[in-house]
C-alpha positions as CSV (number, residue, x, y, z in Angstrom):
1,M,110.9,110.9,-141.6
2,E,112.4,113.6,-139.3
3,K,109.7,115.8,-137.9
4,S,110.7,119.4,-138.7
5,L,108.7,122.3,-140.1
6,A,111.0,122.4,-143.2
7,S,110.7,118.7,-144.1
8,W,107.0,118.2,-143.0
9,F,105.7,121.1,-145.2
10,F,108.3,121.0,-148.0
11,L,109.9,124.3,-147.4
12,R,112.4,125.7,-149.9
13,P,116.2,125.5,-149.3
14,T,117.5,128.1,-146.8
15,I,114.0,128.6,-145.4
16,T,113.3,126.8,-142.1
17,T,110.1,128.5,-140.9
18,F,107.2,130.7,-142.1
19,Q,108.3,133.3,-139.6
20,L,111.0,134.9,-141.8
21,E,113.0,137.2,-139.6
22,P,113.5,140.7,-141.1
23,E,117.2,140.6,-140.3
24,Q,117.8,137.2,-141.9
25,H,115.5,137.6,-144.9
26,P,115.3,141.3,-145.6
27,E,114.7,140.7,-149.3
28,F,111.1,139.5,-148.8
29,I,108.1,141.8,-148.3
30,F,104.7,140.3,-148.8
31,G,101.5,141.9,-150.1
32,T,100.7,144.2,-152.9
33,R,99.9,147.1,-150.6
34,E,103.0,146.5,-148.6
35,R,105.2,146.8,-151.7
36,A,103.3,149.9,-152.8
37,Q,104.1,151.5,-149.5
38,R,107.7,150.4,-149.7
39,D,108.0,151.8,-153.2
40,H,106.5,155.1,-152.1
41,L,109.0,155.4,-149.2
42,L,111.9,154.3,-151.4
43,G,110.9,156.8,-154.1
44,E,110.8,159.6,-151.5
45,I,114.2,158.6,-150.1
46,E,115.8,158.4,-153.5
47,G,114.1,161.7,-154.7
48,A,115.5,163.6,-151.7
49,S,119.0,162.3,-152.4
50,Y,119.1,164.0,-155.8
51,G,119.5,167.3,-154.0
52,D,121.9,165.9,-151.5
53,A,119.1,166.0,-148.9
54,G,117.7,163.4,-146.6
55,F,114.0,162.4,-146.5
56,K,112.3,163.0,-143.1
57,A,109.2,161.0,-142.1
58,V,107.2,159.4,-139.3
59,V,105.8,156.0,-140.3
60,F,103.3,154.6,-137.8
61,G,100.9,151.7,-137.5
62,D,99.6,149.0,-135.1
63,Y,102.1,147.0,-133.1
64,G,103.2,144.0,-135.2
65,R,102.1,145.6,-138.4
66,G,105.4,144.9,-140.1
67,K,107.3,148.2,-139.6
68,T,110.6,146.5,-138.7
69,R,110.4,144.4,-141.9
70,M,109.8,147.5,-143.9
71,C,112.9,149.1,-142.3
72,Q,115.1,146.1,-143.3
73,N,113.6,145.7,-146.7
74,L,114.2,149.4,-147.5
75,R,117.8,149.0,-146.5
76,F,118.0,145.9,-148.8
77,E,116.4,147.7,-151.7
78,I,118.7,150.7,-151.3
79,Q,121.7,148.5,-151.5
80,R,120.2,146.4,-154.4
81,H,119.6,149.4,-156.5
82,Q,122.9,151.0,-155.5
83,L,121.2,154.3,-154.5
84,R,123.2,157.2,-153.3
85,I,122.0,156.5,-149.8
86,F,123.9,155.4,-146.7
87,P,121.3,153.6,-144.6
88,I,121.7,153.2,-140.8
89,Y,119.3,151.1,-138.7
90,V,118.8,152.2,-135.1
91,K,116.6,150.3,-132.7
92,C,115.5,152.5,-129.7
93,S,116.3,151.3,-126.3
94,S,114.0,151.3,-123.3
95,F,114.5,155.0,-122.3
96,T,113.9,156.0,-118.7
97,S,111.8,159.1,-117.9
98,K,115.0,161.2,-117.4
99,A,117.1,159.6,-120.2
100,P,119.5,162.1,-121.8
101,F,119.3,162.7,-125.5
102,H,122.7,161.0,-126.0
103,S,120.9,157.7,-125.2
104,L,119.5,157.9,-128.7
105,F,122.3,159.9,-130.3
106,R,124.9,157.4,-129.2
107,E,123.2,154.6,-131.1
108,M,123.0,156.8,-134.2
109,I,126.8,157.4,-134.1
110,M,128.0,154.0,-132.9
111,R,126.0,152.2,-135.6
112,H,128.7,153.4,-138.0
113,S,131.6,151.0,-138.1
114,T,135.1,152.1,-136.8
115,A,136.8,151.1,-140.1
116,E,134.2,153.1,-142.0
117,M,134.7,156.2,-139.9
118,T,138.5,155.9,-140.3
119,R,138.3,155.6,-144.1
120,I,135.9,158.6,-144.4
121,A,137.9,160.8,-142.1
122,T,141.2,159.9,-143.8
123,E,139.9,160.5,-147.3
124,Y,138.2,163.8,-146.2
125,G,141.5,165.0,-144.8
126,R,143.1,164.3,-148.2
127,L,140.4,166.4,-149.9
128,V,140.9,169.3,-147.5
129,A,144.7,169.1,-148.1
130,A,144.1,169.2,-151.9
131,G,141.8,172.2,-151.5
132,T,138.7,170.4,-152.8
133,A,136.9,170.3,-149.5
134,R,136.2,172.8,-146.8
135,P,138.0,172.5,-143.4
136,L,135.7,170.9,-140.8
137,T,135.8,173.9,-138.5
138,E,133.8,175.8,-141.2
139,I,131.2,173.1,-141.2
140,V,130.8,172.3,-137.5
141,Q,131.7,175.7,-136.0
142,S,133.6,174.0,-133.1
143,E,137.3,173.5,-132.9
144,D,136.9,170.5,-130.5
145,I,134.4,168.7,-132.7
146,A,136.5,169.4,-135.8
147,L,139.6,168.2,-134.2
148,V,138.0,164.9,-133.0
149,M,136.3,164.3,-136.3
150,G,139.1,165.3,-138.5
151,Q,142.1,163.9,-136.7
152,G,140.8,161.5,-134.1
153,L,138.6,159.5,-136.5
154,A,141.5,159.3,-138.9
155,M,143.9,157.6,-136.4
156,L,145.2,154.1,-137.2
157,N,144.4,152.9,-133.7
158,P,140.8,151.4,-133.7
159,D,140.5,151.8,-129.9
160,M,141.2,155.5,-130.2
161,V,138.8,155.9,-133.1
162,R,136.1,154.1,-131.0
163,K,136.8,156.5,-128.1
164,C,136.4,159.5,-130.5
165,M,133.0,158.1,-131.7
166,R,131.9,157.7,-128.1
167,W,132.8,161.3,-127.3
168,L,131.1,162.6,-130.4
169,S,127.9,160.6,-129.4
170,G,127.7,162.6,-126.2
171,E,129.1,159.9,-123.9
172,G,130.8,161.3,-120.8
173,K,134.1,160.4,-119.1
174,V,135.8,159.3,-122.3
175,P,139.6,159.7,-122.0
176,M,140.5,162.1,-124.8
177,E,144.0,163.1,-123.7
178,G,145.5,161.4,-126.8
179,I,143.6,163.8,-129.1
180,G,144.0,167.1,-127.2
181,P,144.6,168.3,-123.7
182,A,141.8,170.8,-123.6
183,I,139.0,168.8,-125.2
184,K,135.6,169.5,-123.7
185,P,134.6,166.7,-121.2
186,Q,131.2,165.9,-122.8
187,L,128.9,167.1,-125.6
188,S,125.4,167.7,-124.2
189,D,123.9,170.7,-126.0
190,S,121.5,170.3,-128.9
191,S,123.7,172.6,-131.1
192,E,126.7,170.3,-130.4
193,F,124.7,167.2,-131.5
194,G,123.6,169.1,-134.6
195,A,127.3,170.1,-135.3
196,V,128.4,166.4,-135.1
197,M,125.7,165.3,-137.5
198,R,126.4,168.1,-139.9
199,G,130.1,167.2,-139.9
200,L,129.5,163.5,-140.3
201,S,126.9,163.9,-143.1
202,H,129.1,166.4,-144.9
203,M,132.2,164.1,-144.8
204,I,130.2,161.1,-146.1
205,A,128.6,163.2,-148.9
206,A,132.0,164.6,-149.9
207,V,133.8,161.2,-149.8
208,D,131.2,158.7,-150.9
209,R,128.6,161.0,-152.6
210,K,125.9,159.5,-150.4
211,V,123.2,160.9,-148.0
212,V,123.0,159.3,-144.6
213,V,119.4,158.1,-143.7
214,Y,118.7,156.8,-140.2
215,F,115.9,154.3,-139.8
216,I,114.9,154.8,-136.2
217,D,112.8,151.8,-135.2
218,E,110.4,151.4,-132.2
219,A,110.4,155.2,-131.7
220,E,107.2,154.8,-129.6
221,R,109.7,154.6,-126.8
222,F,110.0,158.3,-127.0
223,N,106.9,158.3,-124.9
224,N,109.0,157.2,-121.9
225,I,110.6,160.6,-121.8
226,T,108.3,162.2,-119.2
227,N,110.6,164.3,-117.1
228,A,110.1,168.0,-118.0
229,D,113.8,168.9,-118.2
230,A,114.7,165.8,-120.2
231,F,111.7,166.3,-122.5
232,T,112.9,169.8,-123.3
233,V,116.4,168.7,-124.2
234,W,115.0,165.9,-126.4
235,L,112.7,168.4,-128.1
236,V,115.4,171.0,-129.0
237,S,117.8,168.2,-130.0
238,L,115.3,166.6,-132.4
239,R,114.5,170.0,-133.7
240,E,118.2,170.6,-134.4
241,L,118.6,167.3,-136.2
242,T,115.4,167.6,-138.3
243,E,116.6,171.0,-139.5
244,I,119.7,169.4,-141.1
245,A,118.9,169.0,-144.8
246,G,121.8,166.6,-145.4
247,I,120.5,163.7,-143.3
248,G,117.4,161.6,-143.5
249,L,115.4,160.6,-140.4
250,I,112.6,158.1,-140.6
251,F,110.9,157.3,-137.3
252,F,109.0,154.0,-137.3
253,V,106.4,154.1,-134.5
254,G,104.0,151.6,-133.0
255,A,100.8,153.5,-132.7
256,V,97.2,152.5,-133.4
257,S,96.4,156.0,-134.6
258,R,98.0,159.4,-135.1
259,N,96.7,160.5,-131.7
260,E,98.8,157.9,-130.0
261,L,102.1,159.1,-131.5
262,P,104.8,160.2,-129.0
263,V,104.2,163.7,-127.8
264,L,107.7,164.7,-129.0
265,L,106.8,163.9,-132.6
266,L,103.5,165.8,-132.4
267,Q,105.1,169.1,-131.4
268,E,104.4,171.8,-133.9
269,E,108.1,172.6,-134.4
270,I,108.9,168.9,-135.2
271,M,105.9,168.4,-137.4
272,R,106.7,171.5,-139.4
273,R,110.2,170.3,-140.1
274,I,109.2,166.8,-141.0
275,G,106.1,167.8,-142.9
276,V,102.6,166.8,-142.0
277,V,102.4,165.0,-145.4
278,N,105.2,162.8,-144.3
279,Y,103.4,161.3,-141.4
280,I,102.5,158.0,-143.0
281,E,100.1,155.5,-141.6
282,F,100.2,151.8,-142.2
283,L,96.7,150.5,-141.8
284,N,95.9,146.9,-140.8
285,P,95.1,144.7,-143.8
286,S,91.6,143.7,-144.9
287,R,90.4,140.1,-145.2
288,D,91.4,140.0,-148.9
289,E,94.8,141.4,-148.1
290,L,95.4,138.9,-145.3
291,R,94.5,136.1,-147.6
292,A,96.8,137.4,-150.3
293,F,99.6,137.9,-147.7
294,V,99.2,134.3,-146.5
295,K,99.0,132.7,-150.0
296,E,102.0,134.7,-151.2
297,L,104.0,133.6,-148.1
298,F,103.1,130.0,-148.8
299,S,104.1,130.2,-152.4
300,T,107.4,131.8,-151.5
301,C,108.3,129.4,-148.7
302,I,106.9,126.1,-150.0
303,R,108.1,124.1,-153.0
304,K,104.7,124.1,-154.8
305,G,105.7,125.7,-158.1
306,E,107.1,129.0,-159.2
307,V,108.1,131.6,-156.6
308,P,105.7,134.6,-156.9
309,E,106.8,137.1,-159.5
310,P,107.7,139.9,-157.1
311,H,110.3,137.7,-155.4
312,R,111.9,136.0,-158.4
313,S,114.5,138.7,-159.0
314,I,115.6,138.9,-155.3
315,A,115.3,135.4,-154.0
316,P,118.5,133.3,-153.7
317,Q,118.9,130.9,-156.7
318,E,118.4,127.8,-154.6
319,V,114.9,129.0,-153.6
320,L,113.7,129.3,-157.2
321,D,113.3,125.6,-158.1
322,P,109.7,125.4,-159.6
323,N,109.4,121.6,-159.2
324,I,106.7,120.2,-156.9
325,P,107.8,117.2,-154.8
326,A,105.9,114.0,-155.7
327,E,105.0,113.5,-152.1
328,L,103.4,116.9,-151.9
329,A,101.5,116.2,-155.1
330,A,100.2,113.0,-153.6
331,I,99.2,114.7,-150.3
332,T,97.1,117.3,-152.2
333,Q,95.9,114.6,-154.6
334,N,97.0,116.7,-157.6
335,E,94.0,119.1,-156.9
336,E,94.9,122.7,-157.7
337,D,92.8,124.2,-154.9
338,R,94.3,121.9,-152.3
339,L,97.9,122.7,-153.5
340,D,97.0,126.4,-153.5
341,A,95.8,126.3,-149.9
342,F,98.6,124.0,-148.6
343,P,99.6,123.5,-145.8
344,F,95.9,124.1,-145.0
345,E,92.9,122.3,-146.4
346,P,90.9,124.9,-148.5
347,D,88.0,125.1,-146.0
348,A,90.4,125.3,-143.1
349,L,92.3,128.2,-144.8
350,D,89.0,130.1,-145.2
351,E,88.2,129.6,-141.5
352,F,91.7,130.6,-140.5
353,I,91.5,133.9,-142.4
354,E,88.1,134.6,-141.1
355,D,89.2,134.0,-137.5
356,V,92.2,136.3,-137.8
357,A,90.3,139.0,-139.6
358,A,87.5,139.0,-137.0
359,G,89.9,138.9,-134.1
360,G,90.2,142.7,-133.5
361,S,93.9,143.1,-132.7
362,A,94.7,139.8,-134.4
363,N,94.3,141.1,-138.0
364,K,98.0,142.0,-138.6
365,P,100.9,140.0,-140.0
366,S,102.7,139.3,-136.7
367,E,99.5,137.6,-135.3
368,V,98.9,135.7,-138.5
369,L,102.4,134.3,-138.3
370,K,102.1,133.3,-134.6
371,R,98.9,131.5,-135.2
372,L,100.3,129.9,-138.4
373,L,103.2,128.6,-136.4
374,K,101.0,127.1,-133.7
375,A,98.8,125.5,-136.4
376,T,101.7,123.9,-138.2
377,Q,103.3,122.7,-135.0
378,R,99.9,121.2,-133.9
379,A,99.6,119.4,-137.3
380,I,103.1,117.9,-136.9
381,R,102.4,116.7,-133.4
382,K,99.2,115.0,-134.6
383,D,100.9,113.4,-137.6
384,R,98.7,115.4,-140.0
385,R,100.2,116.4,-143.3
386,T,97.7,119.3,-143.7
387,I,96.0,121.6,-141.3
388,D,92.3,120.9,-141.1
389,R,89.4,122.9,-139.6
390,S,89.6,121.1,-136.2
391,I,93.2,122.4,-135.7
392,V,92.1,125.9,-136.8
393,A,89.3,125.7,-134.3
394,E,91.6,124.6,-131.5
395,I,94.0,127.5,-132.2
396,N,91.2,130.1,-132.3
397,A,89.7,128.8,-129.1
398,E,93.1,129.2,-127.4
399,G,93.4,132.7,-128.7
400,M,90.0,133.6,-127.2
């Protein structure tokens, strides 16, 4: 028998590991509380869209708590339910202390595809020509920005469209002679960033009837902005963006407590615009929640019966086979408690959960998955078809 995680532990088709990456399997989110938090955020996002507005929030929790998975799952659910939302995922880079604001703004603009921007700009131009949409100059209050958004983005040359997107994002030294001879060299003012975002969100709302929502992940990196001048620019720029009703901004932050949030996000003028009630904390799971998380993960990934009910409507068809392999039934001796705990022995699973829950910084999904991976790999190396207490003790000792 080939030794692989999938074959050794009877994983379902398309699943090769217990560490399901958020980008590859965005459909899955494990745990009753996790889904309740997801549903709350999804409801707020959808509710705001009814008034052509975007939901603003700061979602924070311990590092490895599962915020990136929440981001990706929200995007999946928005698309699955065909909500009037245009979700854009942005992962913050490692900003320097003097990083200009366009370090973030560029990612927000460039995450839109070139073809998408061309389609929207072209269709918006048709609406303006038909008299059913306002000229962009009235929206953005800048002839340069209106020219680049209205004509530049609508060009058939993808390279020129890309250049226009780069210029709109605040990048400097972009050759714009093909659009206009007197175009401003670079956008750098907070009001200009706000104008671009108002124009972009307005066009998308007019053409697709959708509200743009930016999921800004790893926003704890805002803490890197320590230079006084750079901090001021970031503050006024974030204030400008959070004032725009037509876009959503959800910042996902690694922070153990509210007091550890980036200083930028704790400024009164930012908190007032986002709303204190929309600073949402993801607490680390309890022992019972960790156990439920692990057992739901196993039932979803391993061919030991029905996929858990919350995942049946979203899992690929090939994952849904409820049959239990005869070899797995033999390994667990047809005992319900052993099958339920597989790939652990029941007492080993109890010890594993206890070790993780008592481990201080270990009681979070990312650490559970890392320890689980070590335990499964150790079992395969030792030719053990289940994980017993001796393996759990070894892993815990190494963690100590």
